[in-house]
C-alpha positions as CSV (number, residue, x, y, z in Angstrom):
1,X,14.7,64.1,24.7
2,X,17.3,66.0,26.5
3,X,20.4,64.8,28.0
4,X,18.8,65.3,31.7
5,X,15.7,63.3,30.6
6,X,15.6,59.5,31.4
7,X,13.6,57.3,29.4
8,X,12.6,53.8,31.2
9,X,14.0,50.8,29.6
10,X,11.4,48.5,28.5
11,X,13.7,45.2,29.2
12,X,10.5,43.2,30.6
13,X,8.0,44.0,27.5
14,X,5.9,41.0,27.1
15,X,6.8,39.3,30.5
16,X,4.4,38.7,33.4
17,X,5.5,39.1,37.1
18,X,4.1,38.3,40.4
19,X,5.3,40.5,43.3
20,X,4.3,39.4,47.1
21,X,4.1,41.9,49.8
22,X,3.1,44.4,47.4
23,X,1.1,46.5,50.0
24,X,4.2,48.2,51.5
25,X,6.7,50.5,50.1
26,X,9.5,48.2,48.7
27,X,6.9,45.8,47.2
28,X,5.0,48.7,45.8
29,X,8.2,50.2,44.1
30,X,9.2,46.8,42.6
31,X,5.7,46.6,41.3
32,X,5.7,50.0,40.0
33,X,9.2,49.5,38.3
34,X,8.2,46.2,36.7
35,X,5.2,47.8,35.3
36,X,7.2,50.6,33.9
37,X,9.7,48.1,32.3
38,X,6.7,46.8,30.4
39,X,5.7,43.7,32.6
40,X,2.2,42.8,33.4
41,X,2.0,42.6,37.2
42,X,0.1,40.7,39.7
43,X,0.3,42.4,43.1
44,X,-0.3,40.3,45.9
45,X,-0.8,40.8,49.4
46,X,-1.9,38.8,52.6
47,X,-4.8,40.7,53.9
48,X,-4.9,44.2,52.5
49,X,-7.0,43.6,49.5
50,X,-7.7,47.6,48.9
51,X,-3.9,48.3,49.0
52,X,-3.4,45.6,46.3
53,X,-6.3,46.9,44.3
54,X,-5.4,50.7,44.5
55,X,-1.7,50.1,43.4
56,X,-3.2,47.7,40.3
57,X,-5.5,50.8,39.6
58,X,-2.5,53.0,39.7
59,X,-0.3,50.7,37.5
60,X,-3.2,50.4,35.2
61,X,-3.7,54.2,34.8
62,X,0.0,54.6,33.9
63,X,-0.6,52.3,31.1
64,X,0.3,48.9,32.4
65,X,-1.5,45.8,32.9
66,X,-2.2,44.8,36.6
67,X,-4.3,42.3,38.7
68,X,-4.6,42.4,42.5
69,X,-4.4,39.2,44.5
70,X,-4.8,38.3,48.3
71,X,-3.2,35.1,49.6
72,X,-1.9,33.5,52.7
73,X,1.5,32.4,51.2
74,X,2.5,30.4,54.3
75,X,0.1,27.6,53.2
76,X,0.4,25.6,50.1
77,X,-3.0,26.5,49.0
78,X,-2.5,30.1,49.2
79,X,1.1,29.9,47.3
80,X,-0.8,28.0,44.6
81,X,-3.8,30.1,44.5
82,X,-1.4,33.3,43.9
83,X,0.4,31.8,41.0
84,X,-2.8,30.3,39.6
85,X,-4.5,33.8,39.9
86,X,-1.5,35.3,38.0
87,X,-1.7,32.7,35.2
88,X,-5.4,32.9,34.9
89,X,-5.0,36.8,34.4
90,X,-2.2,37.0,32.0
91,X,-1.7,33.2,30.5
92,X,1.8,32.7,31.9
93,X,4.2,33.6,34.7
94,X,8.0,34.7,33.8
95,X,9.0,36.4,37.0
96,X,8.2,35.7,40.8
97,X,9.5,38.5,43.3
98,X,9.3,37.1,46.8
99,X,8.9,40.2,48.9
100,X,6.4,39.4,51.6
101,X,7.7,40.2,55.2
102,X,7.1,40.1,58.6
103,X,9.1,41.6,61.7
104,X,8.9,40.4,65.3
105,X,11.6,42.3,67.3
106,X,13.2,40.9,70.7
107,X,16.4,39.4,71.9
108,X,16.6,36.0,71.4
109,X,16.2,35.1,75.2
110,X,13.0,37.1,75.4
111,X,11.6,35.9,72.0
112,X,8.8,33.2,72.4
113,X,8.3,30.4,70.0
114,X,5.2,32.1,68.2
115,X,7.4,35.2,67.2
116,X,10.2,32.6,65.9
117,X,7.7,30.7,64.2
118,X,6.0,33.5,62.5
119,X,9.2,35.0,60.8
120,X,10.3,31.4,59.7
121,X,6.7,30.8,58.3
122,X,6.8,33.9,56.2
123,X,10.5,34.1,55.1
124,X,11.3,30.5,54.7
125,X,8.1,28.4,54.2
126,X,6.6,31.1,52.3
127,X,9.4,31.7,49.9
128,X,9.6,27.7,49.4
129,X,6.2,27.3,48.7
130,X,5.6,30.3,46.6
131,X,8.8,29.6,44.5
132,X,8.0,25.9,44.2
133,X,4.5,26.8,42.8
134,X,5.9,29.3,40.3
135,X,8.6,26.8,39.1
136,X,6.0,24.1,38.2
137,X,4.7,26.6,36.1
138,X,7.9,28.1,34.7
139,X,9.5,24.7,33.9
140,X,6.8,23.8,31.1
141,X,6.6,27.0,29.4
142,X,9.0,28.4,26.6
143,X,11.5,30.6,28.1
144,X,11.6,29.2,31.6
145,X,11.5,32.0,34.4
146,X,13.4,33.7,37.0
147,X,12.8,34.0,40.8
148,X,14.0,36.6,43.2
149,X,13.7,36.9,46.8
150,X,14.2,39.8,49.1
151,X,16.3,39.0,52.1
152,X,18.2,41.6,54.0
153,X,21.5,43.1,55.2
154,X,20.7,41.2,58.5
155,X,21.0,38.1,56.6
156,X,24.6,38.7,56.1
157,X,25.6,40.1,59.5
158,X,24.0,40.1,63.0
159,X,21.7,42.7,64.3
160,X,21.4,42.7,68.1
161,X,17.8,42.7,69.3
162,X,16.4,41.5,66.0
163,X,16.0,38.0,67.3
164,X,14.5,35.8,64.6
165,X,14.7,38.3,62.0
166,X,18.0,37.7,60.8
167,X,18.2,34.0,60.9
168,X,15.0,33.8,59.0
169,X,16.2,35.9,56.1
170,X,19.4,34.0,56.2
171,X,17.5,30.9,55.4
172,X,16.2,32.8,52.2
173,X,19.8,33.2,51.1
174,X,20.5,29.3,51.5
175,X,17.2,28.8,49.8
176,X,18.1,30.8,46.9
177,X,21.2,29.1,46.2
178,X,19.6,25.7,46.6
179,X,16.8,26.6,44.3
180,X,19.3,28.1,41.6
181,X,21.1,24.8,41.6
182,X,18.2,22.4,41.6
183,X,16.0,24.5,38.8
184,X,19.0,25.6,36.5
185,X,18.5,22.6,34.1
186,X,14.6,23.8,34.2
187,X,15.6,27.1,32.6
188,X,14.9,29.0,35.8
189,X,17.2,31.7,37.6
190,X,17.0,32.4,41.0
191,X,18.5,35.2,42.7
192,X,18.0,37.7,45.6
193,X,18.5,41.2,47.0
194,X,19.3,42.1,50.3
195,X,18.3,45.6,51.2
196,X,20.0,47.7,54.0
197,X,18.2,50.7,55.8
198,X,15.6,51.8,53.2
199,X,13.2,54.8,53.9
200,X,11.0,56.8,51.3
201,X,12.5,59.8,49.8
202,X,9.9,61.8,51.1
203,X,10.2,60.5,54.8
204,X,11.8,62.6,57.4
205,X,13.5,59.5,58.9
206,X,16.1,61.6,60.6
207,X,13.6,63.1,63.0
208,X,11.3,60.0,63.4
209,X,14.0,57.4,63.7
210,X,16.6,58.9,65.8
211,X,18.6,55.8,66.5
212,X,18.8,55.1,62.8
213,X,20.0,58.7,62.3
214,X,23.1,57.9,64.7
215,X,23.8,54.7,62.9
216,X,23.6,55.9,59.3
217,X,26.9,58.0,59.5
218,X,28.7,54.7,60.1
219,X,27.5,53.5,56.4
220,X,30.1,54.4,53.8
221,X,27.6,56.3,51.6
222,X,26.5,58.0,54.8
223,X,22.7,57.9,54.0
224,X,19.7,55.3,53.8
225,X,18.5,53.7,50.5
226,X,14.9,54.3,48.8
227,X,12.6,51.7,47.9
228,X,13.4,52.7,44.2
229,X,16.9,51.7,44.8
230,X,15.7,48.2,45.6
231,X,13.4,48.3,42.7
232,X,16.2,49.0,40.4
233,X,18.3,46.2,41.6
234,X,15.4,43.8,41.3
235,X,14.5,44.9,37.8
236,X,18.0,44.4,36.5
237,X,18.3,40.7,38.1
238,X,14.9,39.5,36.5
239,X,15.8,41.0,33.2
240,X,17.6,39.5,30.2
241,X,20.5,41.6,31.0
242,X,21.2,39.2,34.1
243,X,20.6,36.2,31.9
244,X,24.0,34.7,32.9
245,X,23.4,35.4,36.6
246,X,21.9,32.8,39.2
247,X,22.3,31.9,42.8
248,X,23.4,35.3,43.9
249,X,22.7,37.9,46.4
250,X,22.9,41.7,45.6
251,X,23.3,43.6,48.8
252,X,21.8,47.2,48.5
253,X,22.8,48.9,51.6
254,X,25.3,51.8,50.7
255,X,28.3,49.5,51.9
256,X,26.8,49.0,55.5
257,X,27.1,45.3,55.7
258,X,31.0,45.8,56.0
259,X,31.0,48.8,58.4
260,X,27.7,48.9,60.4
261,X,29.2,48.6,64.0
262,X,32.7,50.3,63.2
263,X,32.7,53.3,65.4
264,X,33.9,56.4,63.8
C-alpha cells in the first residue's frame, strides 16, 4: 500500500449495528462507514422500503452483511420491531445509531401544535423508545453495547425560524446524558454527534442554497461538512477506541457553533 492509499480500519468487525433514518444522506453514509469497518448493519427507514433495500444491496455487494427494515419508531411497537428485526437477522445488537429525523420550519409564533408535536415525536420520543428497546437487549448480552444519537448544532444554539427543531434536538442531548448515567452499570455507553451544515460532496450547494452560501464564510473552516464527516465521528464514538467516553456530544460543524451569527 502506498503512502497515499488509505485502508479502512476494521474496528467494528463482528459487531451488529442498527442505523435509523438510513434512507437519507447522513444515515446512508453512517451505514456505509459502519459496514466498511466490519459491522453487520440493519438499515431502518420509516416508509421508503425501496431506499432501505437498495442500500442493503449496496452494502452486501461491497462484502458486508445488511438487512432492510421499515418501522415507525415513534411508537413502542415500531421501535421494538426494529430492534427485534436486527436481532432476528444477526443474533445480537451492539450498536444503535438514532439518526431518524424530521424538519418543520416556522417561527414559534407561526408554528402549530401539530408541527411541534411531530418534531418531538421523532427526535425525543423516537430516540427514547428505540434506545430503551435496544438497551433491553444490550444489557443481557456479553459486551453490553453502545448507543449514539444524532442531534444537531441547532441544539447548542438558537436558529431563528427553525421553530421546534432546536428545542427537540436539545432534548436529544439531555436524553443522551440521562441514558448514559442510568445505563453505565449495564455496560452501555451513550453518546451523540451534532452536525452543522452538511451537504454531499458532489452537491452544488453554493448555487442551490444561496442563503447557506452567504452564511458559510462566518464558519471558521469556511465550508460545509459532508455526510462522511459525520459518519467518521459516529464510527469513532461507537468503536472500542472510545471505550472510556460516555454522555458526550461531539459537534461536527467546522467551529460554527461558536461563530454562526458573528458578522465578518
